[in-house]
Phi, psi and omega in degrees: 000150178250134185224154173266139181232146179289325177201178182294330178297319177293322178297320179295315180299316182293322179296321178294319178298315181296334178276007175077018178294127179252342183215138172234129178262130193206164165229127193293150176198153186300330181289351180256353186306321180297334177277314179308319185301332182255000174258342188306318182255014182272177178281352178283130178275133175256119177251112183265133183255175179266355179206140180301326178304317180295324179299317181286325174300318180295320177295324176298314178298317178304312181297321182284326179286318190261342186068012172250153182300123169285151183236126174238148181225124183227159180275182188284169171060247182296329174299317178295311184294328177296339184274353192291319183299309178294334175294316178298321178294317179297324178295318179294326181275347182070045182270132173289119187204141174240118176258118177256126180235138168284167176205166176302151182298150179303320183286351181251002181300140178066019176257006184064042175285165181301130175062028180281130171197160175275102188275316186302317180296333180289316187270344186305319179292347186264349190235165176295322180205140175246122185241138173233118182265127185248002178228131181298330181289343182259000182303310179300325178296318180290323175299315179298317179297319180298316181291321178297316182293321184294328188251353182269153180059223170284124181297164177180170180281145177233141181253132178232116181257130181234100180300149187297323180287334174290322178290328181278338185283151178268129176298147178274114178077184180294149181240134177282131175244118184227159175235112179259128180248143178232119180226052180281131178233077183290148173210135178270099187298322180297320180291330177297321176297322177296320178296319178300319179295317179296322177297318181295335180269345185276154172245336185224064181284157179220114179262133177236117180258123183248207185301326180299328178291324178291312184290338176269001180059049187266004188305307182296320180295319180291321179299316177299318183296309184291327179288322182286325184260357180068035184270134173281136182231143172239159181232158183213160174049226180290352177278355179302122179095355179300326162243125188302143174299342179275350177292133184298342179262357179259130181250028173080207184290151184275352180300132182294337180278350180286128178302133183143219188252001189298311182298316178298315181301317180298321181288327189258346185297151173249357180205118177254124179247107182266118182248093182064034181232128186268151174272106186220199181307321187291345172247020185052041176059033181094355184285347179282350183264147176314123182298341179267356182288146172279147183242126171248125179238123180246124181208148178287341182250111186301324184296341182283334189286127180095000177296127172077341178204141179297143183247133180279327179221102176273135178225118174270111187197153163292140187289317180297318179298319179294315181298319179296318182290320178295320176299321179294318180296315180298318180292318182295324182267357176063033185262358183304313179298322179296317179295315181299318179293321182294322185270352185303316178298324179294317176300317179297318178300316182296323179295321177297315181293326177298315178299317179298315182296318179293321180295323180295330181272348186302321179302325177284318180297329183255010187303126182270000190288161167233142354306159188289135175293131183298335177284331172296319177299314179299321179294317180297318178294318180299315182289329178292318181275078187253007178268150182298331184259008175295143182241130179238127175245146179223152183209152181103153183294289181293320181302318179291323179297309180300321181293316179297332178282349192239323192296131171269117185255114184272329183220143176292156179075015181237011179218137184213129170228183188285343177077202192290333182292335174069028182271126179277160173109350181277353190301306182294315174301320177301313181295319177300318179297317180300314182289325178296320181282324186231073187296339182271358182260151173282130182237125177236136168253124172254114190226159170279163180289329178292309182296333181301328187287340187298315182233046186298328183290352174290347169300320179300320178296317179297318182292312183287335178270359179068047180249096184281064173287157174242118181255122179253120183257121170275096190265094179257019170072016180178189176277084192299314183295321178290319178305310185284328176292327174295319179298320179290317187275320187254347183085002179198162172259150178259090191298334181296341180244357181241349184274133175246328178093172184273088183264136180274075179300329179297322179291326179295316179294323175300317180296334179276352179111003177265194178248138180234145182220140175248130181235126178238350180242130183299332180289349181264356186297310186297313181295328179289322175299317175303314182296322180297315179289325179296330181295336183057026177244160166301123191232149173233126178253109185267103186256121181278110185251163187290114181288352180266352181288123184255124180273157174301332178297322178295319179294317179295321180302323182282335191244351188229144164071238196299334185267008182268000000 
């Protein structure tokens, strides 16, 4: 459709509305005023944060929860630079996201105007595409391009810069506003037959479904496939829960440090099938798998296939399309009973190892000591959140490690952590986004005390916006993962850079108008969680945890990858 617009800001607002945007996360700035003016009375909800970083974290959470592009809007200069960390994290996680930034006017560039900087060259290496629109008549076209790029193929963040004089200028004549959709689901049918053959030859296959399985909405297709063929499946990253951890063929997370059967499966498997799951630090760059195992890697992005380890069968495909096609081949050839019978001994082995792995972790999960063992805290939170629609967000180095080792994930899109970029500080914005999007669900953030400080003022947003999230702090008095990695690597911790002290975060939240609770006994955790939810307020549960408890993540941090 073609429309007349008073200025570029109105054109931008209308383009966002036509793309079905229902929420924009933002922190106000003068370079955005022409857009705000035309969104104020629209159906789009504006959620204003206390820091631009939090706005982009919330858009990141929106994209990961809904599989639709989250939208963040920040002002020029420092507003833009504050957004960079969550953008880099979103790029590493493959989150569909559109970041719109204002900038100094084109006619004022290089005049030392307020907040003037060349923004696009800074962010271009971090995003799928960096766009700068220089004509008001082309703004809807650039908005459409940004959304298409963010959600097509492997999702990712896209940057759209709108200079202030372009937003203030009136387009000449009518402007076309369009919405282009891309829903391509390619699958290499010949390669699917090859995968079927490898499965038929395998005795100990291991399927790992990652973020690509979540973004392709492959959960139902994968559940049918593993159940019909008797295939063991593990999940990773945003793919956690695409097949429920309660499914008898799902053995939970693929991390080798997670109690259960994952480490054993990796050592003993003869065929690894990666479905939208990358070989990275979390799999020791492929080193956790039997060196003699064959590797099948399926990814929508061809360049990803073969990273860190040679692949025996590369398949460029959408994960849902591949699962559906493989299921069709198995059904057409009538091999499901043969596969199920072939893999049954392997499934039995994995179940035995799962029991052993869980039993080995039980002393930590049930630890009665004080200060409280952080894995006991993670277990108490996991057992408390027993509804299918409960949402758990986690933040912090050790806190995220203990939680990832413990959480039972019943449904995809109900668990969120910072992912491979490892950036702290997104926890409170993530939780706020979850509660804002799903007000009827219970939302808990389990965070470390260090990571809590990055965006602490987002509690004020939760309180004033009426978002009764419950934040549980594993308070080990410092930067625990760094402390313990120093102990492993250096033989001592450097307390001057890792100590935070016993801070009453619960009292601070109370002073802001929320509810605060202090827990020092593990037997009080469950009742305190009940009290926090009963309060119907934004709540913080300050749990004093053992600062000497060392997580496997701390050991890995000292011995693997980036610190070598």
